[in-house]
C-alpha positions in Angstrom: -4.3 -35.2 -67.2 -3.7 -31.6 -66.0 -1.1 -29.7 -68.0 2.3 -29.9 -66.5 3.3 -27.3 -64.1 7.1 -27.4 -65.3 8.1 -29.2 -62.2 9.9 -32.6 -63.0 8.0 -35.5 -61.2 7.4 -39.1 -61.3 7.7 -40.8 -64.8 4.6 -42.2 -66.5 5.5 -46.0 -65.8 6.0 -45.4 -62.1 2.9 -43.4 -61.8 0.8 -46.1 -63.4 2.4 -48.5 -61.0 1.6 -46.4 -58.1 -2.1 -46.0 -59.2 -2.3 -49.9 -59.2 -0.9 -50.2 -55.6 -3.6 -47.8 -54.4 -5.8 -50.8 -54.6 -3.8 -52.8 -52.1 -3.8 -50.1 -49.3 -5.7 -50.9 -46.0 -8.1 -48.2 -45.0 -5.7 -46.6 -42.5 -3.2 -46.5 -45.2 -5.4 -44.9 -47.5 -6.6 -42.3 -45.1 -3.0 -41.3 -44.3 -2.3 -41.4 -48.2 -5.1 -38.9 -48.7 -4.0 -36.6 -46.0 -0.6 -36.5 -47.5 -1.6 -35.7 -50.9 -4.0 -33.0 -49.4 -1.2 -31.3 -47.5 1.6 -32.0 -50.4 1.4 -28.3 -51.6 3.0 -27.2 -48.4 6.2 -28.8 -49.7 5.7 -28.3 -53.5 5.2 -25.6 -55.9 8.4 -23.6 -55.0 9.1 -22.4 -58.4 6.9 -19.5 -58.5 8.0 -16.5 -56.7 6.4 -13.7 -54.7 6.8 -11.4 -57.5 3.7 -13.0 -59.4 1.2 -11.8 -56.7 1.0 -9.9 -53.5 2.8 -11.2 -50.5 -0.4 -12.2 -48.8 -1.9 -13.9 -52.1 1.3 -15.9 -52.5 1.4 -16.9 -48.9 -2.3 -18.1 -49.0 -1.6 -20.0 -52.1 1.2 -22.0 -50.8 -0.4 -22.9 -47.5 -1.8 -26.4 -47.5 -5.5 -26.8 -48.5 -7.6 -28.6 -46.0 -11.2 -29.1 -45.3 -12.2 -26.7 -42.6 -15.0 -28.7 -41.0 -12.6 -31.7 -40.6 -11.5 -32.2 -37.2 -7.5 -31.9 -36.6 -6.3 -35.1 -35.1 -2.7 -36.8 -34.8 -2.9 -38.1 -38.4 -3.4 -34.4 -39.7 -0.7 -33.2 -37.3 1.5 -36.0 -38.8 0.8 -34.6 -42.3 1.5 -31.3 -41.4 4.8 -32.2 -39.7 5.9 -34.0 -42.7 5.4 -30.9 -44.8 7.4 -29.0 -42.1 10.4 -31.6 -42.1 10.3 -31.5 -46.1 10.8 -27.7 -45.9 13.0 -27.3 -43.0 14.9 -30.3 -42.6 16.6 -31.3 -39.2 15.9 -28.6 -36.4 19.2 -29.5 -35.0 21.4 -28.7 -37.7 19.2 -27.7 -40.8 20.3 -30.8 -42.7 17.7 -32.1 -45.3 19.1 -35.6 -45.1 16.6 -37.1 -43.0 14.9 -40.6 -42.6 11.9 -41.8 -40.8 12.8 -43.3 -37.7 9.6 -44.9 -36.0 6.8 -43.4 -34.3 6.4 -41.9 -30.6 3.3 -40.1 -29.2 1.4 -40.5 -32.3 3.9 -38.7 -34.4 6.5 -39.9 -36.7 10.2 -39.6 -35.7 12.9 -38.8 -38.1 16.6 -39.3 -37.7 19.2 -37.0 -39.3 22.1 -38.5 -41.2 24.3 -35.5 -40.6 24.3 -35.1 -36.9 22.7 -38.5 -36.0 20.0 -36.9 -34.0 16.4 -37.9 -33.8 13.3 -35.6 -33.7 9.7 -35.2 -34.5 8.2 -32.2 -36.6 7.4 -30.5 -33.3 10.9 -30.6 -32.0 12.3 -27.0 -31.3 8.7 -25.4 -31.9 6.4 -23.8 -29.6 3.9 -27.0 -29.9 6.7 -29.5 -28.6 5.4 -31.5 -25.9 1.8 -29.9 -26.1 -0.7 -32.5 -25.4 -4.4 -33.0 -26.5 -3.7 -32.9 -30.1 -7.4 -33.6 -30.7 -8.4 -30.3 -29.4 -5.6 -28.3 -31.4 -8.0 -27.6 -34.2 -10.7 -26.5 -32.0 -8.2 -24.1 -30.4 -6.7 -23.0 -33.7 -10.4 -21.9 -34.8 -10.7 -19.9 -31.5 -7.6 -18.2 -32.4 -9.0 -17.4 -35.8 -12.2 -16.1 -34.5 -10.3 -13.8 -31.8 -12.2 -14.8 -28.9 -11.4 -14.2 -25.4 -9.3 -16.7 -23.2 -12.3 -17.6 -21.1 -14.5 -18.3 -24.3 -11.7 -20.3 -25.8 -11.4 -22.2 -22.5 -15.1 -23.2 -22.7 -15.2 -23.9 -26.4 -12.1 -26.5 -25.9 -13.3 -27.8 -22.6 -10.0 -26.7 -20.9 -9.4 -24.6 -18.0 -8.6 -20.9 -18.1 -4.9 -21.5 -17.4 -4.2 -23.9 -20.0 -6.3 -21.7 -22.7 -4.1 -18.7 -21.8 -0.8 -20.9 -22.0 -2.0 -22.4 -25.4 -2.6 -18.9 -26.7 1.0 -17.8 -26.4 2.2 -21.3 -27.7 0.2 -20.8 -31.0 1.3 -17.2 -31.6 4.8 -17.4 -30.3 6.4 -18.3 -33.8 3.9 -16.2 -35.7 5.0 -13.1 -33.7 8.4 -13.2 -35.6 6.9 -14.2 -39.1 7.4 -11.0 -40.8 8.4 -10.0 -44.6 11.9 -9.5 -45.1 11.4 -7.0 -47.5 8.6 -4.5 -48.8 8.0 -3.6 -52.3 7.2 -0.6 -54.2 5.6 2.2 -52.5 5.5 1.6 -48.7 3.5 3.4 -46.0 4.8 3.8 -42.4 3.3 5.5 -39.2 3.4 5.0 -35.6 0.6 4.2 -33.3 0.5 4.0 -29.6 -1.0 1.5 -27.2 -1.7 2.0 -23.7 1.0 0.3 -21.2 -0.5 -2.6 -19.4 0.7 -4.9 -16.5 -2.3 -7.2 -17.1 -1.6 -10.6 -15.2 1.0 -9.0 -12.8 -0.1 -9.3 -9.3 2.4 -7.5 -7.2 5.1 -4.8 -7.6 2.9 -2.7 -9.9 4.7 0.8 -10.5 1.1 2.4 -10.4 -2.3 1.7 -9.2 -4.0 -1.2 -11.0 -6.5 -0.2 -13.7 -9.6 -2.6 -14.4 -10.5 -4.0 -17.8 -8.0 -1.9 -19.7 -8.6 1.4 -18.2 -7.5 4.8 -19.2 -4.2 6.9 -19.3 -3.9 9.0 -16.3 -2.8 11.9 -18.6 -4.3 13.0 -21.8 -2.2 12.7 -25.1 1.0 11.0 -25.2 3.1 10.2 -22.3 5.3 7.3 -20.8 2.2 5.2 -20.5 1.8 5.0 -24.3 3.7 2.2 -26.0 4.9 3.2 -29.5 4.3 0.6 -32.1 5.7 1.2 -35.7 3.8 -0.3 -38.7 5.2 -0.4 -42.3 2.9 -1.6 -45.2 3.3 -1.9 -48.8 0.5 -1.5 -51.5 0.5 -5.7 -51.9 -0.6 -5.9 -48.3 2.7 -7.0 -46.9 2.9 -5.9 -43.4 5.8 -5.6 -40.8 5.5 -3.9 -37.2 7.3 -3.8 -34.2 7.0 -2.5 -30.4 9.6 0.3 -30.1 11.5 0.8 -26.7 11.7 4.6 -27.6 10.3 6.5 -30.4 13.7 7.5 -32.0 15.7 6.9 -35.2 17.7 4.1 -33.6 14.6 2.0 -32.6 13.0 2.6 -35.8 16.2 1.5 -37.9 16.3 -1.5 -35.8 12.6 -2.3 -36.7 12.6 -1.4 -40.4 16.2 -1.4 -41.5 16.8 -3.7 -44.5 12.9 -4.1 -44.9 12.6 -0.9 -46.4 15.4 0.4 -48.7 16.4 3.0 -51.2 14.6 0.7 -53.8 11.2 1.9 -52.0 9.3 5.0 -52.1 8.6 5.8 -48.7 5.5 7.7 -47.2 5.3 9.0 -43.8 3.6 12.0 -41.9 7.0 13.9 -41.1 7.8 12.7 -37.5 11.3 13.8 -36.8 12.4 9.8 -35.8 10.8 8.3 -38.8 12.1 11.0 -41.2 15.6 10.8 -39.5 15.6 7.1 -40.2 14.6 7.3 -43.8 17.3 10.0 -44.6 20.2 8.0 -42.8 19.0 4.8 -44.9 19.0 7.0 -48.2 15.4 5.9 -48.8 13.3 8.5 -51.3 10.7 9.8 -48.9 7.4 11.5 -49.3 6.2 13.7 -46.2 2.6 14.0 -46.2 1.3 17.5 -45.2 -2.0 16.2 -43.9 -2.5 12.3 -43.2 -5.4 11.2 -45.5 -5.2 14.0 -47.9 -2.4 13.4 -50.5 -1.0 16.1 -52.9 -3.2 16.5 -55.8 -0.2 16.3 -58.0 1.1 12.9 -56.3 -2.2 11.1 -55.5 -0.3 7.8 -55.1 1.7 8.9 -52.2 -0.4 8.7 -48.8 -0.5 6.8 -45.7 -4.2 6.0 -45.8 -3.7 2.2 -45.9 -1.2 2.1 -42.7 -3.6 4.3 -40.9 -6.4 2.0 -41.7 -4.5 -0.8 -40.6 -4.0 1.0 -37.2 -7.8 1.3 -36.9 -8.5 -2.2 -37.6 -5.8 -3.4 -35.0 -7.2 -1.1 -32.4 -10.8 -2.2 -33.0 -9.7 -5.9 -33.0 -7.6 -5.4 -29.6 -10.5 -3.6 -27.8 -12.1 -7.1 -27.1 -9.3 -8.1 -24.9 -9.8 -5.2 -22.7 -6.1 -4.5 -22.4 -3.1 -6.4 -23.5 -0.2 -7.0 -21.4 2.6 -5.0 -22.9 5.1 -8.0 -22.6 2.7 -10.1 -24.6 2.1 -7.2 -27.1 4.5 -8.7 -30.0 2.3 -11.7 -30.0 -0.9 -9.8 -30.4 0.8 -7.8 -33.2 1.7 -11.2 -34.9 -1.7 -12.5 -34.6 -3.4 -9.7 -36.3 -0.7 -9.5 -39.0 -1.1 -13.2 -39.8 -4.9 -13.0 -39.8 -4.6 -10.2 -42.4 -1.8 -12.1 -44.4 -4.0 -15.5 -44.4 -7.3 -13.9 -45.2 -9.8 -16.5 -46.1 -7.3 -19.1 -45.8 -6.9 -18.8 -42.2 -7.9 -22.4 -41.3 -7.1 -24.8 -38.5 -4.5 -26.6 -40.6 -2.8 -23.4 -41.7 -2.6 -21.6 -38.2 -1.4 -24.9 -36.7 1.5 -25.0 -39.5 2.3 -21.3 -38.6 2.4 -22.1 -35.0 5.1 -24.8 -35.9 7.1 -22.2 -37.5 5.9 -22.1 -41.2 3.7 -18.9 -41.2 2.8 -17.1 -44.2 5.7 -15.0 -44.9 7.9 -18.0 -44.0 6.0 -19.7 -46.8 7.2 -16.8 -49.3 11.0 -17.2 -48.1 11.0 -21.1 -48.8 
């Protein structure tokens, strides 16, 4: 038998009885049992903390294992949903005193003993009432592949409008899935993304541009939307669209995430330096980005600048992103980097339900 993980479980006698009972399962019951075992890690292994590894590695470890070639169906969604309920309990009152309460729409329902309300695993999530569960896996793969809405619609056999609506359903929860704190040396810098009214058909404040287009003015202007990105050396990343590039906006985005316990590296912009000084964060201002002081080679902002480059290169395929939807796209890219090789169909659907990689760390 494998060595004990240190977490108490079923006693040996009960385990032997459970093994004997496996032989009595029907085919459908055996399939459900296998799925439940496959996804059990989503609600287990909570003892190890994020200190043991990087934030992204911990997140990937705690996401459930699944066969990426196996199509997602209602049974798999049920198994993912069970892990969601185990973790978060009742979506109405957060109580964990819940019991099974029949099935509806191919999903188990639950009843909360505290508030007496019933629900399923998708209640109060962006995936609630979303149909065609047999296509969720295919669409999740399209999200991981980062293809356009038109290509996703063709791949999944749905209309363009449905594919667009699904994109933002699958991204909504992940746009807010961010680390609550960064560790050690933290790099931060702002980048700028061209303002876009893509999808808006009337009342534009300027002449429409085609396929992303270019700014009317060179350099920085009101057409450039500031985005702040902060990243630690373990790969944990947070970001935000700023209403203005000033200390107040940066403090709203990074306050509490970066603290006096960190060593903060930035390029010396007045707004970001003002934020760091007001928060009492030890700050290292780089005289030239990408060229750290030889006497302190660990203090640089190369990692965050490289992340900016990957983000912009990845966004280029969409030929412009509507500014109102920009937080969803930032969350999309951030989740892809956090999941890494573990960006599977099941993991993405679990994230869309509200348990993304950084949520995994906090649970």
